N, C-alpha and C positions, 0 to 999 in steps of 0.2 A: 435515491439517486449515490448515497454514499456508499453503499454498500455495493452496487452495481460498479461504480469505481474501484473501489478496492478489489473484487473479484478480478477485474479486467487488468490493474496493477500486476495482481499475483501472477495469473497467466505469462503477461508479457515480460516480467522480470525472471520467470521462470524457462520461458522460450528464449530468454537473452543469455540466460547463462548455459542453458545446455549448447545452445546452438554455436552463437556469436563468442563467449567466452570459452568453451568448452570443458565445464566442471563436469566430470564425470560422476564426484561423489553424490549421491540422491541426499545424505544429509547436509552437507553444505550449501545445495541448490534450494531446498527447502526451507532452511535457515534464512538464508537471503533475501527468498520470495516471500515467505512470512513477515520478514524483518520489515521489507517494502511497504508490504499491503497493511501491516498495523500504523505504520507511519504516517499512508498517505488517510487511514482511518482516523487518528488521532489528530490529523493536521486539520482537517474538515471539522471535526468536533469541535476543535476549539475555534476555529473561525465561525462556526456556527452561536458559540457560545458567547463568543464576543461580539458577534451583529445582535444578538439577541439581548445580551446586558445593555448595549449601546441605544436600542429601541425603546427600553424601559425610563429612557431617561428624559 
């Protein structure tokens, strides 16, 4: 689930950068899209870790 949401985030942000914002540079679009995707992945990993930590108590 986490990986699927990461891929969807990457694609959505890529399309937003290209179509809505109009960024022409592929490198900037790549960096922004990957940054958003990695951020979503890390947020879900932290949430999963905290939930698992709370379940152990």
